[in-house]
NUBA-621752 format. One line per 8 residues: their letters; for each residue x, y, z of N, C-alpha, C. Coordinates in steps of 0.001 Angstrom, whole numbers. Each point is the difference from the previous one (the first is absolute). Example, Ala and Ser with C-alpha at 12.3 -4.5 7.8 and 13.67 -1.06 7.14 Angstrom:
AS = 13190/-5690/7800/-890/1190/0/900/1200/0 | -350/1050/-720/820/1190/60/-770/1090/730
//
This chain:
MPAAPTTV = 87052/112625/123533/-522/-1436/-680/1247/-330/-1034 | 278/-1139/-282/919/-310/-1266/-480/530/-1208 | 1086/144/-900/-359/565/-1275/-779/-1115/-714 | -845/472/-995/-816/-858/-885/970/-829/-753 | -477/-1327/-314/827/-806/-1034/369/689/-1248 | 1078/-77/-592/388/690/-1320/-768/-461/-1069 | -533/1060/-864/-792/-174/-1227/901/-120/-1037 | -211/-1163/-903/688/-166/-1125/-605/-370/-1290
EPLAHAED = 145/652/-1183/-722/-644/-1096/1157/-602/-782 | -124/-1396/-326/991/-707/-495/778/413/-1275 | -688/504/-1102/683/319/-1092/615/1413/136 | -536/888/913/734/1248/113/1114/-379/1022 | -128/-841/920/1266/-344/741/1085/-721/-932 | -371/-821/-902/920/-621/-799/775/1041/-829 | -608/1059/-610/617/1050/-740/935/638/844 | -507/432/1222/1044/651/914/1134/-688/398
LADFVAAS = -196/-1457/219/1173/-776/54/952/-31/-1140 | -544/4/-1249/704/110/-1170/941/1514/-69 | -745/919/651/846/1372/-6/1121/-264/1021 | -255/-696/1267/890/-278/1051/1178/-718/-369 | -334/-943/-766/1146/-925/-359/893/656/-1070 | -701/899/-892/776/645/-1046/1010/1172/742 | -476/580/1001/925/963/749/840/-719/1036 | 42/-1277/16/772/-717/992/985/-1168/-478
PSSFHAAA = 799/310/-1024/951/-660/-592/981/-752/1029 | 366/685/1050/904/-466/823/-495/-4/1477 | 584/-446/872/-436/-5/1453/10/1478/406 | 991/719/-289/360/1401/135/-1193/854/-491 | -522/-392/-1126/-1147/935/-643/-1204/-471/692 | -221/-1335/372/-1288/-383/642/-54/771/1432 | 1091/61/653/25/542/1384/-565/1754/-151 | 733/517/-1262/-256/1414/-278/-1272/138/-307
EVARRLEA = -816/-972/-687/-1268/174/-658/-968/-165/1254 | 135/-931/739/-873/-109/1456/153/1316/635 | 1058/410/161/254/1176/806/-797/1185/-572 | 255/140/-1345/-786/973/-818/-1498/13/159 | -695/-1142/51/-1289/-151/169/-433/134/1247 | 744/-432/941/-322/152/1561/188/1589/339 | 805/503/-516/274/1478/417/-1249/692/-568 | -604/-334/-1166/-1061/853/-577/-1409/-391/892
AGFRPLDE = 65/-1154/670/-1070/-302/925/325/658/1462 | 1107/701/218/154/804/1375/1064/-613/726 | 649/-1153/-527/1125/-447/976/1395/1031/-81 | 581/102/1166/1150/863/84/1167/-958/-174 | 954/394/-818/1282/-752/-10/1016/335/1109 | 550/-1025/489/841/506/1135/1459/-636/-509 | 899/485/644/1565/-147/-74/456/-995/1019 | 628/-1097/-72/445/-899/993/1246/730/888
TEAWPQVP = 631/1113/-602/1007/672/706/-528/1123/934 | -1121/162/-177/-839/1233/747/-606/-301/1060 | -531/561/1078/-953/-349/1083/-1443/60/-608 | -805/-929/506/-1329/-414/-760/-1021/664/869 | -1242/579/-590/-1058/359/866/-447/-847/1173 | -535/456/1059/-480/-788/1027/-1445/358/254 | -700/69/-1294/-1585/410/-70/-642/-865/-869 | -1358/-257/62/-661/-817/-979/210/585/-1265
GRYLVVRD = -34/-782/-1201/-22/288/-1239/346/-993/-876 | 284/497/-1327/126/-1171/-1124/1633/135/-540 | 482/-796/66/1737/87/-272/391/-1242/-982 | 1208/252/-507/688/-930/-807/1463/320/-61 | 653/-945/0/1593/-207/-137/472/-788/-1114 | 1026/351/-658/540/-785/-1106/1530/-359/281 | 307/-1211/-53/1326/-524/180/392/-635/-1399 | 795/549/-679/432/-498/-1328/-1272/-579/-691
GALIAWIV = -78/-1164/-514/-1241/-415/-776/-1102/-664/898 | -73/576/1229/-1036/-392/949/-660/1153/628 | -1279/-391/320/-801/1258/664/-641/-657/1106 | -394/751/971/-817/-160/1179/-1079/1206/103 | -1243/-155/39/-855/1056/346/-1061/-488/1055 | -400/1088/742/-967/-301/1005/-814/1074/498 | -1268/-370/595/-773/1049/709/-132/-85/1470 | 369/1115/637/-216/-37/1604/-1341/666/215
PAGAAATT = -824/-1028/374/-1253/858/485/-93/786/1197 | -1088/1048/-214/85/852/1413/-86/-789/1333 | -535/-1104/4/-72/-657/1267/1008/-1159/232 | 1002/92/-712/1309/-932/238/647/196/1193 | 454/-1152/882/471/40/1065/1310/-885/45 | 683/-95/1020/1467/-700/-89/-274/-1542/-230 | -1197/-442/340/-280/-1455/-221/-736/-288/-1213 | -352/1079/-897/-764/-222/-1154/686/-949/-1141
PVRVFGAH = -584/-1216/-337/627/-903/-892/88/660/-1352 | 646/-724/-974/282/459/-1245/-687/-1201/-1065 | -456/360/-1046/-383/-891/-1200/884/147/-1195 | 889/-702/-238/888/219/-991/-321/-863/-1339 | -120/565/-1110/-386/-639/-1236/1428/25/-758 | 676/-1138/-170/1276/-83/-526/53/-478/-1362 | 833/599/-919/280/-620/-1394/1491/378/-264 | 409/-326/-1185/1306/441/-440/-59/775/-1470
TDSPGFKL = 1178/631/-122/-94/958/-1225/1116/-722/-1072 | 723/-883/188/884/-554/-1033/-681/-1098/-719 | 628/-405/-1208/-416/-1037/-904/1115/-627/-678 | -152/-1292/-313/1198/-655/-640/231/550/-1249 | 1354/28/-584/191/532/-1204/1595/-48/-175 | 564/1144/-394/1430/210/-165/479/1253/622 | 987/225/391/825/994/697/1260/629/-727 | 103/1120/-163/1088/379/-877/1349/-185/949
KPQPTTGR = 759/-691/-905/1492/-140/919/841/1323/-226 | 1153/36/750/980/939/-325/497/-139/-1411 | 621/1135/-447/499/154/-1463/-1016/-736/-981 | -1368/619/83/-1180/-458/-739/210/164/-1334 | 684/702/-796/-65/181/-1347/889/-905/-587 | -450/-1077/-735/626/-1102/-646/-522/-241/-1372 | 420/-927/-681/-377/-317/-1358/1008/-673/-876 | -388/-451/-1071/897/-665/-984/-653/-47/-1269
FGWLQAGV = 809/-295/-1069/-440/-233/-1237/-748/1339/-472 | 99/1163/400/-766/1161/-507/-1357/138/941 | -164/-870/881/-1110/369/1014/369/422/1257 | -786/962/448/38/507/1221/-859/-875/1126 | 616/-312/1042/-748/-986/938/167/690/1328 | -866/-477/847/109/410/1557/275/-1180/709 | 994/150/896/627/-762/820/-824/-200/1316 | -825/-1200/-25/-1031/-263/1375/190/-1146/519
EVYGGPLL = -416/16/1442/77/-1309/650/-1453/-457/466 | -267/-1240/95/-1271/-434/188/-428/394/1451 | -955/480/260/-631/542/1356/-1187/-922/400 | 126/-784/1093/-1086/-709/391/-109/-1279/-813 | -1280/-549/-167/-312/-1303/-812/-865/365/-1238 | 255/645/-1060/-894/358/-1075/5/-1148/-802 | -1213/-54/-698/-209/-1148/-1144/899/757/-1063 | 1027/-367/-319/988/471/-974/-553/193/-1569
NSWLDREL = -546/-1086/-408/-692/27/-1214/-996/1098/-220 | -690/396/1025/-1134/955/-160/732/1299/-181 | 1080/401/146/698/1126/-303/442/264/-1495 | -71/-1019/-688/286/-75/-1403/-867/996/-777 | 479/556/-1062/-824/550/-1069/-1135/857/540 | 228/828/1083/-682/1098/391/932/1301/212 | -704/1327/-113/679/1148/186/215/173/1625 | 1169/248/373/252/372/1441/412/1183/464
RLAGRLVL = -249/316/1012/542/1468/820/1068/-346/836 | 841/835/325/876/127/1034/-394/1101/1009 | -59/-372/1187/-565/1066/936/632/-232/1479 | -30/957/721/466/160/1223/686/1145/679 | 795/-141/1010/714/1336/356/1485/237/-494 | 381/1232/-60/1322/440/-220/482/722/1001 | 1235/-385/729/476/764/1208/1178/909/-584 | -203/1108/186/972/1115/-541/1056/267/985
DDGTEALA = 883/814/-532/1340/515/785/-42/571/1184 | -1236/748/195/-297/617/1210/-875/-838/1091 | -287/-1149/-352/-828/-915/778/-1593/21/-200 | -408/1010/-986/-1391/-18/-308/-290/-990/-988 | -1344/-441/-145/-363/-1011/-862/-1044/555/-858 | 11/-549/-1143/-911/210/-1234/-701/-1204/-543 | -1206/12/-421/-708/-1277/-280/246/91/-1683 | 338/-1164/-655/254/-26/-1281/-938/-1025/-706
DSGPLLRL = -539/168/-1143/-874/-798/-753/337/78/-1467 | 592/-880/-661/344/251/-1511/-1083/-260/-797 | -1193/-450/462/-993/-276/-871/285/-1206/-829 | -599/-332/-1181/270/-1190/-846/1283/171/-506 | 1076/-999/323/1323/349/-361/684/-1429/-505 | -475/-960/577/879/-1388/-148/-1012/-1030/-409 | 897/-1086/-482/-781/-1239/-560/877/-1122/196 | -507/-1363/437/725/-1036/-122/-470/-785/-1124
PQLAIHLD = 540/51/-1072/-404/-872/-1354/164/-1467/206 | -963/-829/-257/56/-1374/-17/696/-452/-1371 | 784/-1044/171/588/-545/-1338/-1105/-580/-839 | 146/118/-1295/-1129/-413/-861/-84/-1480/19 | -1191/-508/-290/-278/-1580/30/798/-622/-989 | 469/635/-1193/738/-383/-982/1413/-506/343 | 315/777/1168/1473/-143/474/-14/-939/996 | -1056/-261/843/-206/-765/989/-1189/-1034/-89
RAANDGLT = -14/-1055/-793/-1184/-698/-437/-481/-774/1270 | 722/-227/984/-463/-729/1327/-484/1023/998 | -330/1230/-233/-355/1208/898/-1331/-330/560 | -826/-699/-795/-1466/-194/543/94/-1301/886 | 1213/-822/-62/10/-1033/796/443/155/1343 | 716/1143/271/544/332/1282/870/1167/-62 | -428/1193/174/759/1168/-285/972/-44/1425 | 1183/194/-287/921/242/1319/839/1224/-324
LDRQRHTQ = -247/1098/1150/720/1010/-90/1358/82/835 | 1136/431/-387/1051/183/815/-142/1377/715 | 205/118/1300/-309/1191/731/1015/1007/-315 | 1238/-353/-479/928/1079/-309/8/387/-1563 | 36/-1031/-714/-13/212/-1577/-1018/258/-604 | -1317/-372/475/-1049/219/-799/-1029/1063/633 | 496/809/1078/-1066/824/511/526/1387/6 | 935/451/-734/593/1296/-226/-835/699/-1161
PVWGLGQA = -964/964/397/-806/675/-1171/683/869/-713 | -484/316/-1352/428/974/-727/-691/1242/-14 | 807/1196/53/-757/1159/38/505/1037/-1291 | 735/-383/-838/581/985/-1030/889/-909/-998 | 478/879/-836/917/-491/-989/1197/866/81 | 1207/-467/116/1171/668/74/1217/-608/683 | 854/736/635/1179/-664/729/-142/357/1395 | 180/-827/923/-167/198/1383/967/1158/419
DSADLLGE = 1210/59/-577/863/939/549/-336/1291/-529 | -1058/428/-709/-350/1115/-284/-1441/442/222 | -500/-985/1081/-1408/117/428/-204/101/1472 | -930/595/548/-187/144/1375/-1238/-368/399 | -455/-1076/623/-1325/-304/565/-482/648/1238 | 888/418/732/-186/899/1132/-358/1286/-461 | 713/392/-1084/-408/1375/-667/-1450/-41/-190 | -437/-1133/-696/-1356/-5/-238/-1089/230/1304
LAASAGVD = 457/-739/925/-750/114/1230/95/1431/653 | 1265/527/-92/19/1313/611/-931/1050/-674 | 133/-249/-1378/-931/1027/-733/-1604/-178/337 | -487/-1093/215/-1186/-330/420/-253/617/1437 | 915/76/737/-27/629/1364/238/1479/38 | 504/458/-1039/269/1375/-53/1261/467/814 | 1037/-1017/4/1139/294/806/1250/-198/-905 | 1047/674/613/1356/-246/-852/455/-1340/367
AARIRGYD = 380/-811/-1283/417/-1361/470/1434/-138/682 | 723/1157/-251/1319/41/591/-304/-9/1643 | -947/342/411/-270/231/1559/-494/-1366/617 | -79/-935/-873/-627/-1381/591/1078/-725/740 | -133/-357/1310/848/-794/816/-329/-1316/271 | -1347/-347/-85/-616/-1284/143/-1423/-107/-468 | -523/-1061/-78/-1394/-359/-511/-566/-1321/341 | -1032/-73/42/-959/-1344/78/-1191/248/-957
IVTADAAR = 383/-812/-1237/-857/352/-1235/-404/-1543/-368 | -1215/-292/-92/-627/-1265/-601/-760/230/-1112 | -202/-1362/-765/-912/109/-1195/-1329/-172/400 | -958/402/-899/-1342/6/113/-687/-91/-1227 | -1126/-814/-91/-711/-245/-1302/-639/1659/-358 | 40/256/-1117/-401/1479/-504/-1498/-135/-350 | -570/-1084/-200/-1346/73/-445/-1069/271/1232 | -965/663/-238/-1003/498/849/-824/-1008/439
GAVFGKDD = -506/-92/1364/-917/-976/322/-1431/115/-724 | -612/-1194/-329/-1386/16/-670/-844/-790/501 | -1277/279/-130/-1174/-873/286/-552/-660/-1247 | -376/-1373/101/-380/-459/-1412/-688/-1283/482 | -326/-882/-975/-772/-1223/289/-1415/183/18 | -729/-1176/-10/-1488/-106/70/-551/803/1227 | -914/1024/-107/-421/576/1189/942/999/608 | 1204/289/-775/1008/715/611/492/-463/1308
AFFAAGRL = 235/-1453/8/234/-691/1293/1554/-85/203 | 925/409/-861/1361/-300/214/729/1401/37 | 1083/228/784/875/1108/-122/1542/-564/90 | 566/511/-1175/1497/-415/-145/920/1183/287 | 1112/-219/572/1015/1093/45/1233/-691/686 | 1025/714/-191/1277/-299/782/-114/442/1473 | 840/-862/584/158/513/1511/-1110/-3/847 | -1092/-937/-265/-1204/-228/918/417/-532/1168
DDLASVHA = 1165/-797/38/704/-505/1167/1007/997/421 | -226/971/754/-1233/29/995/-737/1336/-98 | 250/783/-1044/-494/1179/-184/-1657/55/184 | -630/-1155/-373/-1378/-123/265/-296/109/1404 | 699/-460/959/-313/26/1505/499/1428/535 | 1047/553/-613/548/1369/191/-1141/1010/-177 | -533/-167/-1248/-1004/882/-477/-1319/-165/880 | -388/-1165/371/-1235/-301/700/127/762/1511
GAVALAAA = 1190/-277/556/267/544/1387/-4/1584/-109 | 623/525/-853/-4/1489/-312/-1489/585/-243 | -782/-701/-831/-1211/502/-221/-806/-47/1390 | -100/-1143/578/-640/-129/1147/314/765/1188 | 1375/392/223/324/1042/988/-412/1356/-485 | 177/330/-1238/-362/1471/-159/-1488/62/120 | -808/-1087/-175/-1437/253/183/-410/-70/1433 | 993/-510/927/-376/76/1400/472/1242/577
ADGFDAPH = 769/912/-707/357/1145/747/-901/983/439 | -1102/210/-687/-879/1090/476/-913/-441/1334 | 99/658/905/-827/-150/1123/354/-1513/768 | 1228/-529/-219/251/-1275/636/163/138/1537 | -631/-905/802/-204/182/1395/-179/-1311/589 | 553/-1173/-745/-33/-1395/480/1014/-156/1233 | -314/-1000/865/979/-213/1141/1211/-832/-350 | 564/442/-1140/1331/-520/-389/559/915/-923
IPVLAIFD = 1436/-322/-383/856/1028/-785/19/-996/-1318 | -511/480/-1234/223/-664/-1187/1200/487/-606 | 786/-1132/-408/1206/188/-376/260/-808/-1649 | 610/772/-914/328/-594/-1209/1535/-215/-23 | 469/-1179/-106/1508/-265/-32/224/-750/-1212 | 770/756/-1074/376/-552/-1320/1575/-45/283 | 495/-1182/-400/1370/-447/228/587/-228/-1247 | 1541/290/-165/677/-434/-1007/642/-1342/61
HEEIGSAT = 464/-655/-1029/948/-1158/84/-650/-1213/476 | -1361/-179/-248/-647/-1183/455/387/-1172/-865 | 371/214/-1269/319/-910/-898/1252/-727/176 | 983/660/667/1307/-436/439/93/-272/1398 | -931/-71/761/151/-695/1273/-320/1144/1180 | -261/1263/-453/-401/1198/1066/980/410/1022 | 1306/-647/-58/977/355/1072/696/1139/-476 | -442/1150/90/501/1291/-376/-579/1155/891
RSGAAGPF = 590/1161/123/-579/1086/836/-1299/446/-526 | -512/-187/-1224/-1249/258/-344/-868/-1131/-225 | 465/-1283/319/-679/-1104/-119/-941/-458/1178 | -753/-973/-7/-800/-205/1070/894/-744/1220 | 991/-482/-302/802/-652/953/956/1097/806 | -36/1090/-704/736/1112/710/-800/780/921 | 611/1020/682/-705/583/1084/-920/1121/-282 | -544/324/-1180/-758/1133/-453/-1262/-5/740
LEDVLERI = -843/-1074/-63/-1145/149/643/41/113/1535 | 927/-727/463/182/7/1535/419/1519/528 | 840/564/-930/411/1335/267/-1304/926/-51 | -677/-70/-879/-1148/910/-234/-1102/-195/954 | -254/-1250/541/-1052/-352/1001/517/429/1407 | 1465/-78/170/538/300/1346/-308/1584/125 | 247/737/-1235/-21/1708/98/-1439/344/23 | -943/-998/-409/-1403/562/162/-330/-249/1441
GLGLGASR = 514/-1039/564/-339/-336/1583/715/1253/693 | 1088/319/-134/670/937/724/-750/1489/-68 | -483/165/-1299/-881/1182/-163/-1104/95/785 | -672/-1336/398/-1075/-158/842/410/-337/1321 | 1249/524/535/450/-269/1366/35/-1499/513 | 112/-940/-819/-38/-1265/209/1453/-496/835 | -372/-663/1046/1237/-747/562/276/-1269/-661 | 1138/-691/353/227/-1131/-758/-1148/-1085/371
EERMRALA = -565/-148/1011/-1047/-818/377/-1264/173/-861 | -268/1434/80/-1098/455/-764/189/-389/-1558 | 1052/153/-476/351/-274/-1332/-311/-1385/-333 | 565/-967/932/-189/-1565/-150/-1622/-383/170 | -552/991/770/-1535/-449/-125/-699/525/-1010 | 513/915/-687/-648/532/-1347/227/-1015/-1171 | 1149/-572/-36/552/-914/-953/-907/-1300/309 | -293/-417/1200/-522/-1304/127/-1547/-1/-326
ASWHVSSD = -472/1278/-75/-1353/216/-523/-185/531/-1464 | 1222/-140/-696/17/400/-1258/-191/-1037/-1039 | -245/328/-1314/-240/-791/-1150/898/327/-1297 | 632/-1035/-588/599/407/-1198/-576/-938/-1134 | -564/652/-1077/-394/-760/-1240/1128/16/-991 | 660/-1085/-343/968/-60/-913/-535/-319/-1478 | 27/1030/-827/-767/-302/-1353/937/-176/-1080 | 17/-1085/-744/879/-415/-1184/-799/-796/-797
VGHSVHPN = 351/-213/-1269/-681/-847/-891/137/-1504/267 | -826/-726/-425/-67/-1346/23/-277/-743/-1287 | -47/-1300/-27/-299/-668/-1273/-1264/-323/-337 | -762/519/-936/-1394/-656/-657/315/-1228/-455 | -1008/-1143/80/152/-1043/-669/19/75/-1622 | 1008/-423/-508/509/70/-1431/-907/-1154/-878 | -671/292/-949/-931/-912/-714/873/-945/-901 | 1199/194/-201/941/-740/-1007/929/-721/1107
FAEKHDPE = 174/293/1261/1005/-451/863/-658/-559/1341 | -1362/-415/77/-669/-207/1290/590/-1088/743 | 885/-847/-351/673/-726/762/1167/566/1018 | 310/1160/-261/1032/831/789/-802/420/1263 | -1301/83/119/-734/664/1032/-550/-1335/954 | -375/522/1141/-742/-932/966/-1221/-444/-578 | -196/-1274/75/-1315/-482/-840/-1300/364/336 | -73/522/1480/-1168/455/582/-222/1433/132
VLPLLGSG = 1034/660/397/-30/1522/210/476/505/-1276 | -868/501/-676/218/717/-1383/-561/1275/-365 | 951/1004/689/-502/1424/-197/-75/483/-1568 | -984/863/-85/-302/291/-1486/59/1267/-177 | 693/661/-892/317/1409/-444/-1487/354/-215 | -283/1212/782/-1437/499/-339/-837/-269/1076 | 297/-954/978/-899/-473/899/393/432/1516 | 740/1281/-15/289/540/1443/1282/-282/399
PILKINAN = 489/949/1097/1343/14/364/186/-1449/607 | 1216/-350/320/443/-1157/640/468/-68/1265 | -281/-850/919/781/-241/1219/1164/-1089/14 | 1209/435/170/1043/-913/-244/386/-793/1008 | 1/-1133/-11/134/-1031/1172/1278/-1079/-273 | 774/-175/1067/1076/-1019/-303/264/-594/1386 | 48/-1228/4/206/-848/1301/1296/327/637 | 1031/354/-830/1270/240/598/249/1395/204
QRYATDGA = -984/1007/-100/-64/1234/248/1023/967/-1001 | 84/-435/-1195/346/568/-1022/-959/1304/-121 | -1032/-141/388/-861/1127/-44/-526/16/1549 | -135/1182/563/-279/322/1346/-1280/-289/516 | -977/-301/-846/-1456/-283/439/-103/-1154/915 | -914/204/1076/-243/-1051/911/-1488/146/-32 | -715/-765/966/-1512/-27/130/-581/1315/400 | 678/664/1055/-318/1331/278/-78/934/-1033
GAAAWHGW = 1185/-101/-883/45/874/-1120/-950/-256/-1136 | -247/-1246/-272/-1031/-539/-871/-1527/598/431 | -384/-8/1202/-1106/537/594/-111/1569/-369 | 1121/537/512/-30/1473/-152/-231/501/-1518 | 892/-561/-884/-212/202/-1315/-1399/-157/-692 | -545/-1170/383/-1366/-205/-409/-1024/1106/454 | 321/417/1273/-825/990/562/53/1382/-769 | 1192/436/-224/276/1145/-750/-544/-2/-1539
CSAAGVAS = 124/-1154/-527/-582/-282/-1388/-1536/68/103 | -611/-691/1020/-1311/229/226/-671/1369/159 | 885/830/677/-483/1464/295/274/683/-1382 | 800/-336/-695/97/751/-1370/-906/-610/-977 | -881/-1027/261/-634/-757/-989/728/-589/-1224 | 962/-600/501/1163/-694/-1076/54/-1371/499 | -139/-829/-1151/249/-1460/20/1522/-174/42 | 417/-1132/891/1331/-350/114/149/-1462/-377
QEFVSNNT = 1220/-618/-394/338/-1313/-278/1256/-253/502 | 289/-1364/262/1354/-421/535/981/-404/-1035 | 1110/401/446/1215/-641/-774/798/-993/740 | 444/-926/-284/1013/-1091/540/668/-679/-1228 | 1416/-256/265/802/-477/-1111/-439/-1678/-238 | 269/-527/-1125/212/-1440/-24/1131/-311/689 | -180/-1365/555/1178/-495/1069/1022/-217/-943 | -33/-178/-1207/1230/-189/-725/799/1153/-543
VPCGSTIG = -525/1130/184/480/1386/-552/323/740/1215 | 1279/495/12/516/748/935/-827/1344/83 | -149/341/1355/-927/1345/231/1025/1109/85 | -388/1015/-549/741/1430/143/-348/545/1374 | 460/1243/205/-186/731/1279/-305/1486/-252 | -239/663/1075/-206/1421/-304/617/836/1133 | -438/1267/266/464/786/1068/-879/-398/1256 | -970/-661/-54/-775/-356/1093/709/-579/1311
PITATRLG = 708/-1243/-348/790/-790/1117/1063/999/398 | 570/864/-892/1012/835/452/-234/1096/1149 | -1136/504/-369/-694/1087/881/-368/-722/1341 | -786/-1032/-89/-337/-690/1241/1262/-321/657 | 943/-481/-297/1258/-342/532/562/1380/835 | 174/908/-949/757/1171/653/-868/712/895 | -1108/111/-25/-791/843/1015/-1024/-722/863 | -523/-1343/-247/-915/-805/655/-1190/582/-278
IRTVDVGI = -419/639/-1099/-1329/554/-291/-767/-1353/-679 | -1230/-116/535/-850/-862/-755/-203/108/-1453 | 497/-993/-801/46/272/-1621/-805/-963/-730 | -654/282/-1030/-725/-768/-968/309/521/-1422 | 285/-1321/-834/566/379/-1182/-1172/-233/-921 | -84/1089/-903/-1085/53/-1095/421/436/-1260 | -732/293/-827/239/485/-1510/-1167/-372/-957 | 529/228/-1254/-963/-427/-1053/663/-1061/-786
PILSMHSA = -787/-858/-633/556/-936/-980/239/453/-1267 | 1104/-217/-606/446/302/-1233/607/-1342/-889 | 116/278/-1294/762/-790/-749/1163/650/-531 | 1089/-718/-391/1312/398/-683/740/833/1070 | 39/-445/1316/628/438/956/1432/226/-400 | 671/962/196/1513/507/-47/67/-1/-1607 | -776/38/-772/-34/369/-1446/140/1422/-92 | 703/394/-1137/48/1532/-306/-1407/788/54
RELAGVND = -1086/-861/-221/-1182/507/-209/-926/-1030/549 | -652/139/1207/-889/-667/782/-1476/15/-189 | -761/-1036/180/-1469/102/-103/-778/-72/1337 | -1019/979/179/-716/37/1125/-1551/90/-283 | -809/103/956/-1335/-109/-422/-577/1514/575 | -685/698/-892/-417/1353/189/-869/-38/1455 | -951/-771/72/-823/-40/1297/873/-318/1430 | 926/-828/-357/994/-294/1169/844/1247/508
LADLTRAA = 385/911/-915/784/1127/243/-889/787/860 | -1127/341/-481/-1046/747/875/-301/-457/1269 | -249/-1299/171/-269/-701/1012/1130/23/1039 | 1087/-102/-293/1144/-16/973/33/1550/719 | -76/1078/-782/-104/1208/355/-1128/162/1053 | -1231/-504/-455/-1131/62/1032/210/-544/1250 | 805/-1513/51/264/-433/1172/1158/628/943 | 914/886/-790/987/537/567/-588/1270/800
GAFFAG = -1101/537/-773/-774/989/887/-750/-237/1035 | -552/-1205/14/-601/-662/1225/791/-244/1101 | 1334/-524/-330/1048/-269/1007/568/1400/706 | 55/1062/-769/287/1183/525/-963/655/859 | -1467/-216/-510/-991/650/688/-265/-935/1349 | 196/-1200/91/-112/-666/1233/-1701/-366/-2
//
């Protein structure tokens, strides 16, 4: 029989999400934290350069800042379909440039480049972390996390009397955070990161380092309705999928293979080796099929019977900007996960996907609501259409409604977070 739907207590789930976000300041940290949690649940880490087991079990593989984990049930065969819950590990912000130690007028600054499409003003006047991976002279990698180190100080209102009438930030001049006092030629920002990772700075040959809000996620509001944190886009979905897959691990025997696929680089187009437009998922699914003795025809039959739930955040109706939303379809934070629909297939949902999603939500005891863009507001996209195009898997786009999307600190509903995890559990369970 399929595993029972995932049991989730909303406040405890939100606190666990706060722990997860705190442990995941970069995509590399997020992949490592999911791996740590799933290994504790009995998943076996695999190396892409080595032969993989051809027996039922629970497995995971990490590629840079991405991870794919799956369960092969005892009864799996060459034509057993997969159920993929997809999300992404990266978030908009800033990425450290080459020669990152800069400064002037006695201030030490960090040279950064805008990553993705952040709300620039939201990064002002808050403590920031630097985090990511350091690549050493022998090819090994170390995770680094500076803790609270940087700040983008806003110009005082006394020096810009028109700031409240329209703040404009130059992406080069106004986004270089301060991290100390002194002269740049006698300081070493990479040395600070090396110390946090316990490695010799002289051994660093490359790095992928981003900024992250240093504040911990928090529950607040009337009846503890709200949860605010950095990087909810899309760590909320990553966390939901990881919790649901871990819960499905014990005694799983459904007639499909549950897969968690969390990709990097969604915020910049996904066209990388660890992004959804790259070959990572296809590579893993092919190797799973080979382990089950699948011919190419049998593999194609399995994919034709498979499903992909692409989970990413969407927009809750904003009480101060209601005109930006569709006047009739008004998803509200706290009223359940959303089904994302777009006539031009910016989201991959179609009628069959909508019906399936409502079925999984019903099985989980979860209410769902629709999201569609206002016709005058351009619609974003997700990993959903990318995966559907690459593999031909039936795909449905879902998520949770939030406010302040792409802010350094986003706002979600406590109950929505728990309900998304319940729905993911029902999807995996079948």
